[in-house]
C-alpha positions in Angstrom: 96.2 74.5 151.2 94.5 71.4 149.5 96.2 68.2 149.6 97.0 66.8 146.2 98.8 63.7 144.4 99.1 62.6 141.1 98.0 59.2 139.9 101.1 57.5 137.7 104.8 58.3 138.6 106.2 58.2 134.7 107.2 61.3 132.9 104.2 62.8 132.6 103.2 62.6 136.1 106.5 64.2 137.1 105.6 66.8 134.6 102.3 67.5 136.0 103.7 67.6 139.6 105.9 70.9 138.2 102.8 71.9 136.9 101.3 72.3 140.4 104.6 73.4 141.3 103.4 76.6 139.0 100.4 77.2 139.6 101.4 77.5 143.2 104.1 80.2 142.3 101.1 81.9 141.0 98.8 81.8 144.0 99.5 78.5 146.6 97.1 76.4 146.4 97.8 72.8 146.8 100.1 70.8 149.0 102.1 67.9 147.1 101.8 64.8 149.1 103.2 62.1 146.3 102.4 59.6 144.0 99.9 57.1 143.3 101.0 54.2 140.8 100.2 50.3 140.9 103.3 49.9 138.6 105.7 51.2 141.4 106.6 50.3 144.7 105.0 51.7 147.9 107.6 53.7 149.4 109.6 54.5 146.3 110.8 58.2 146.2 110.2 59.8 143.1 112.0 63.1 142.5 112.1 63.3 146.4 108.4 62.9 146.9 107.1 59.2 147.6 104.8 56.2 145.9 101.8 56.3 148.1 100.4 53.2 146.9 98.3 52.7 143.8 94.2 52.4 143.5 93.7 50.2 146.8 95.4 52.6 148.9 93.6 55.3 147.2 90.2 54.3 147.8 91.4 53.5 151.5 92.9 57.0 152.0 91.4 58.7 154.8 90.3 62.7 154.4 89.9 64.9 151.7 92.4 64.7 148.8 92.6 66.3 145.4 94.2 63.5 142.5 95.3 64.7 139.1 95.1 61.5 136.8 98.2 61.9 134.6 97.6 59.1 132.3 98.2 59.5 128.3 96.0 56.4 127.3 92.3 57.6 127.3 91.0 53.8 128.0 93.4 53.2 130.5 92.7 56.5 132.3 89.0 56.3 132.3 88.8 52.5 133.6 91.0 54.3 136.5 89.1 56.9 137.6 86.0 54.7 137.3 87.3 52.6 139.5 88.4 54.8 142.3 85.0 55.1 144.6 86.5 56.9 147.9 84.2 60.0 148.3 87.3 61.8 149.8 88.7 62.3 146.4 88.2 65.1 144.2 89.8 65.9 141.2 90.3 69.6 140.2 91.1 70.7 136.7 95.2 72.0 136.6 95.5 74.7 134.1 98.9 76.3 134.3 99.1 80.4 134.4 100.1 81.1 131.1 97.4 79.2 129.4 95.3 81.7 126.7 91.6 81.0 127.4 89.1 83.0 125.3 86.6 84.9 127.4 83.6 83.9 125.2 81.3 80.7 125.7 84.2 78.4 126.6 83.4 75.6 129.2 86.3 72.9 130.6 85.0 70.3 132.7 86.7 68.6 135.7 89.8 66.7 136.0 91.5 68.1 132.8 95.2 69.0 132.8 96.0 72.0 130.7 99.9 72.3 130.3 101.7 75.7 129.4 101.6 77.4 126.2 98.0 76.2 125.2 95.9 78.5 123.6 91.8 78.1 123.7 90.1 80.4 122.1 86.1 80.6 121.9 82.9 79.0 122.0 84.4 75.5 122.6 83.4 73.0 125.0 86.1 70.7 126.5 84.7 67.6 128.6 85.9 65.8 131.5 89.8 64.3 132.2 91.0 65.7 129.1 94.7 66.4 128.6 96.3 69.2 126.4 99.6 68.8 126.8 102.3 71.7 125.9 101.9 73.9 123.5 98.4 72.7 122.0 95.6 75.1 120.2 91.8 74.4 119.9 90.3 76.6 117.8 86.6 77.9 117.7 83.8 76.1 118.1 85.4 72.6 118.9 83.9 70.2 121.4 86.5 67.8 123.1 84.9 65.0 124.8 85.6 63.5 128.1 89.1 61.7 128.6 90.7 62.8 124.7 94.6 63.1 125.7 96.5 65.3 123.4 100.3 65.4 123.0 102.6 68.7 122.6 101.9 70.9 119.8 98.7 69.3 118.5 96.5 72.3 116.4 93.1 71.9 116.3 91.3 73.8 114.1 87.7 75.1 114.4 84.7 73.7 114.5 85.8 69.9 115.2 84.1 67.5 117.1 86.0 65.3 118.7 84.5 62.2 120.6 84.9 60.1 123.8 89.2 58.9 124.4 90.8 59.8 121.2 94.3 60.4 121.6 96.3 62.6 119.1 100.0 62.1 119.1 102.8 64.6 119.1 102.3 67.8 116.5 99.6 66.1 115.3 97.0 68.6 113.0 93.3 68.2 112.7 91.7 70.5 110.1 88.5 72.3 110.5 84.8 71.1 110.2 85.8 67.3 110.9 84.6 64.4 113.5 87.1 62.1 114.6 85.5 59.1 116.0 85.1 57.3 119.9 88.5 56.2 120.8 90.4 56.8 117.8 94.4 57.1 117.8 95.7 60.1 115.6 99.5 59.4 115.1 102.1 61.9 115.4 102.7 64.3 112.9 99.5 62.9 110.9 97.5 65.7 109.2 93.4 65.1 109.5 91.7 66.5 106.6 89.1 64.2 106.5 86.6 62.7 109.4 87.7 59.5 111.4 85.5 56.8 112.4 85.4 55.1 115.7 88.3 52.9 117.0 90.9 53.4 114.4 94.7 54.7 114.1 95.2 57.1 111.6 98.5 58.3 110.4 100.4 60.1 107.5 99.4 63.2 105.5 96.9 63.2 104.9 95.5 61.1 107.7 94.2 57.7 106.7 93.3 54.8 109.1 95.6 51.9 108.7 94.1 49.8 111.6 91.0 49.3 113.6 90.9 48.3 117.2 88.4 47.3 120.2 88.4 49.0 123.3 86.7 47.6 126.2 85.8 50.4 129.0 84.5 49.1 132.5 
């Protein structure tokens, strides 16, 4: 059994701990030891498991440890991942046992979290530290770059390029043959029917940019 912890002790962090439990029910793989979170006091119990500290404690942790980064905000997630320099830390991809993944030309990077009910079809490339929350679908010939996050029930049609750091809210739908720009935010329930530029927030049916923002990545 590999020791594992979750970075992020909020609601999604607790759901990722549940995902680890469900993986273990299928095949005992991980020993869950607790959470890391800079926003919670060290020693606090979360559903019976301790907060072990924050980034500093994780960087000083002795021994091998798997860590899942349960952080929905892509820019924050990337910053935290890049701040962890401990060579003993590894980042497994966690996939719920009932996820359907096609057999033909599907690649999934490291540190991804793929929750129950997702469907990933064929000829798909998913980068590193991507989150697919409950019930997401990814259609053929789609590319999802690093650190993108998709909340529950997002539907991505085929031949879509989703660039680094995209965030799609619950129930968003992305029509086929489009491109979603760097660190763009797609609002909950939006229907994206046209390509979206970098660093925008788009909402509505059809989705239209309502503002632009700057993202600083360290």
